[in-house]
Steps between C-alpha positions, in 0.01 A plus 500: 500500500166680468662846486762374255229358273307828511816685397574252218149546359501880535842529334399260225190702414637852540856449376534191285174550309620850415834396356731507806642152471363183347160392641578141398777483764244482782293217355506133593551283186154344544329839544132534405342833405121510480371817338122469463326700235376494146558154354536655154809692608826300505648695792235367737498144623724259686876502439696210649879493524774752426464478119124560511540794739770648274256465210233677709735794566587515131132511404426764762790727400408460132136582568583807708743639240263424211222700665732784612402422859722545800420314818625573848427284801528611861459286810243671725518240776656160554371225729688180570444178683763231473586444136199690365508871425208712382601824331228761461605680185403808309550487125514816294463476124585805289446500129541709189186331368198732489254228611672436837438772758811649658622353728308186586550389862385170642558299815551130540643231723779267393552181701854365503635176641871471568724204573757464782755696294254791457459422130155561354323170429161642404322824423124530476353835404163585651441835347364735250515252215215682325701823503822324405320313220373828355840664526678208337232377258 
C-alpha cells in the first residue's frame, strides 16, 4: 500500500498536474487542499471538496497564464508511511516578465493523505509560499 501510494502521488504531481489526464480523477470527494500563503491572494487558502479544488485549479491556471508564467513540478523524493505521503518537490517558474528572474527554482514539501482506495483526501503544502506568492501576485 505504501509503495502504491507513493506512486499515486508521484504520478499525480508529475503527470496529472502537467496535463496528462485529469487531476480531479484521483481526489476523494471530500478532499481538502490547504495552500498557505498571502491572505490577499485568492489562490492561497483552504479549499474543501471537489468543487472548491476545481475552483483552485481554475484560479491557478488563470493566474499563471495571465502572468505569462510556466510552472513545472518535479518530485525529488517521496516518503510514505501508511496513508500519508510526503513529496519533496522542486518547482520551477519561468516567465516572460522582466521582474521575475529566469528561471526561479524553489523546493518544498507537500503532505498528502490518501484513503483506502488510494484517492487523495488532503494536500497540505509546506513550501516556498513566499516565492510562490511573488510569482503569482
